[in-house]
N, C-alpha and C positions, 0 to 999 in steps of 0.2 A: 503494500500501499504506500502512495506518495503521501509524505509530509505536506503540511501546508508550506512551509519554505520551498520543497522541491517542485510544489505543482507551481508555485509562483517564478520558482526559476523558469521550469519550464514553458509556460507563460510569454517569460520575458524573451526565449531562447526562439518561439514561435515568431514571438511579433518580429523580432529582426530579422526573422525567414523570410518574412509578409515584406518588409522593406527593400530588401537583394532583389526579391522578386518581381515588384513593382514598381523598384526607382531604376535599377540597374538592368533587367531583364533577364533571361536565362544565360547568356555567357557569362556571368557571372555567378553561376549556382553550384560552384562546389564547396565542399563542407568549409573550407579554408574562410570562402570569403563570408559565410554563415556564419564562421566563429570570431571572424574579425568583426562584424557589424557589433554583434552583441560582446564586444569586447572581452569574447573569453580562448582560451587554447582549443583547441580542437579537441584534445582530451577529454575536456570536459563538458564541450557539444556532444563528444560520442559517448559520454555516461550517461546521456540523456534519449540521444537519436545514433546510436551506432553507425549506421549508413544514410547516404543523400535520402535514398527512398524511404528510408524511417523517418527523417524529417519530417518528408513532403506528405507524406501518410500523415503526417498527423496535422501538418498545415490543414490538408483538405479533410480532415476529421473536424476541425474545429469548426471550420467551413462550413460544413455540413450540420454539425449539430446546433451554431446559431442560427440557420437559417431554419431547422424543426421549431428552436423555442422560439422565433418569430410566429412561426406559422401556426404555433400549438395558441399562443397569446392572440391570434387573428378569428382562433375557432370557437375558441374557450370550453369549458368543460363540456361532458358527454350530457347529449340532450337527455338521455333519460334515466339519466345518474346512475344508474347500471353497468356502465363500462360498456353498453351498445352505441356507439355511435353510427349519427345518420349524418349525412354531409347533403344538405338545401344547398339551392342551386347559388342563395344569398352566401352561404359558408364559400363555394369553389369560388366566386367573384373575389369576396378578399383573399382567397388564400392564393388566388393567381396576380391581386394587386399586392401582396409582399412579394412575393418570384418577381415577378416586374420592377418594383422597386427596387430591389437589391441591382439591378442591372443601371441603374442611374449613378452608382458609386465610379467613377471609371478606376478608381485603383481594384475595386473587387473583380471587373470585367479582366485589366491588366494581369491579375493573380491567376486565375484561370487561364487567360492565353498563354502566359509563360509557361505554367504549369504542362501545359498542352505539347507546347513549343520540345520541351525537355524528352515528354514523353517518345514523341516523335524517333529521336535517336537513343533512346535508353531504355532498354527494354523492361528495369525492372520500374522505374517510374512507367511507364506504359502499363504496367501488373497492375499500381496502385492507382491509376487514373480508373480504369476500368473496375478496380473493387468500389471507388469511390461511387460510377455511378450506377453500378449495379445495387448499390444500399439507396440510392437516391433512387432509382425506379422502383425499387420496393418500397420505399416508403408514399408512393405515388400511387403507387398501384393498390396499397391498403387506403388510400383514399377514394377511390376506384370502387373497391369493396363494399365502403359507405357510403356511395351514391348507388351502387348497383350492388345489391348484395348477391344476386342467382348467377352472377355472369362464373363462368370455369376461370381457377385461377388462371390459364394459360391464354384467356382473352384480356382477362385484366391486365397480364404481364405486357402483353403486347399493346392497350390503350396506354399506359403508363409510359412506355417508353415513345413513342407518338406524342405525348404531350411533354416527356423532357426533353425531346428534340426539338418541339415547336420553340421551347422555353430558352433553351441551351443555344437553338439557331437566332433566335431572337436578339441576343445579349450580344451576338455578332453583329447581326446586320443594323442594329440600333446602336451601337455603337456611335464612337466621334469617328473610327475608321470606315463605317459600313454608311450605310445611306441617310443614320440619323433616323429620329422620333417621327411619328404623325400621328394625331388624335385617331384617323381614320384606321391606320395600320396595325397602330394599339387595340383598337375595339374587336378589326379581327384574329388579332393574336387572342384575345380571352372569347369572342364568341368561337372560334375553332373549338379552343381547349374546352371550353366548357361542354361544346358536343360531345369531345370525345367521353371525358368524365361521365356526363350522363347520360351520354345513350340516347342524345338527341337528333 
């Protein structure tokens, strides 16, 4: 079990890793660069994260955890109080609003883009990215199950993959390096995602 001090140190190391990725890009994404940004020796960094893949996995896990916390706050407690969540169209609109709002932060968008760039040439990081998106799809599939409980698992997963692809693709297209945002485009993304989640 990690002590409070250890957890704080890990968070500081992850903050430093995010700064390297979002300000210098993946060309400077070696462990020595992460350690230098955190003002620690490589050995200290490796005590918490033995490999670059371990560090990137932790960065992505924390990003996913933050997203899930925001999504949970957007929907509130289970509707029936017994742990059986139902997902209304209004719930889904709030959730999509949270996910799309994350794309308004250029630092967040760049973080993912830089990690993707590393994954292209690093099999370990590619495996970490695949693991991350597997978790992401799994969470969305749970939401689809709340909206359409009679769907078979394979169908829920397929719909979740489509929703994640739509949202993640939007982060690139709506970014400052893409075509940018428009009210009409935003509306169509939300409408399409709602149709996938609710089977409309």
